[in-house]
N, C-alpha and C positions, 0 to 999 in steps of 0.2 A: 494538551490544552484542557484545563479544568473548567467545569461549569458549576456555578453556584446553584445548589438545590433550593427551590422555592419552599420555604417553610410555611406550612399552613397548620392551623389549629382550629378545627371545626367544632370545638366544644362550645357550649352555650355560656355566654357571659351574662346576658340580660334578655328579657322578653317583655313585650308590652303590646297592647292593641290600641289603635285609635278607632274611629268610627267605622272605617272600612278595611283596615289592614292589620295583619299580624306582623310585628317587626321584631326581629331577633338579631342581637349583636353577638358576634362570635369572638372568641379569645384572640384571634389573629387580626382583629380590627375591621373585618368585613361586617356589613349589615345586610340582612336578608329581609325583604318586604314582600309579603304575598297577600292576596285578597282574602278577607275573612270568608267570602262566599265559597271559597274552596273547601272550607271546613265547617259544615253545617252546625256541628255541636258548639263550636266557638261563636259562630254567627248568631245563633238563636238562644244564647244564654245572656245573663246580665253582665255589664261591665265589671261589677264587683267579683263575679265568679271567674271572669277572664283574668283578673288581677291576681288570683290565687293560683300560683304555679310553682313547680319545683323542678330542679334539674334531675334527670334520671339517666339510666343507660351509660354510666361512666362519664357523664358530661355531654354526651352526644344526643340527648333527648330532652323533651319537655313534657311534663305531666301536669294536667289540671285535675286535681283530685275531686273537686266538686262536680265535674261533669264526666269524669273517667275518660279523658281524651289524652292520647299520647302522640307526639310527633317527633320525628328524628331530624337532625340537621341534614343528614344525607337526603332524605325525601324533600326537605325544603329546598336544598341546593339543586336538586333535579327538577324542581317545579312540579312535584307530584301532588295533585289534589286528593282529597279523601275519595275512596272508592264509592261509586254510586250504590245506593241501597237497592237490594234485589226486589 
């Protein structure tokens, strides 16, 4: 008996922020929404700086050049907030 393998594609299709959340659309149709409070660099910058992002890491990451922030879809899917400052 064969089983159909679930095909996932965790690469970034689009990213955006509203007042409280980072929202990332993946190539496979899923949408991840996480609180901006988890990522202080994103939370404490301007909406204009949040809007300037690029795909990195072979499609599995997001880079905000104006604030030097990088997030991976793996971390977002795990629900991993930014590490606390020491």
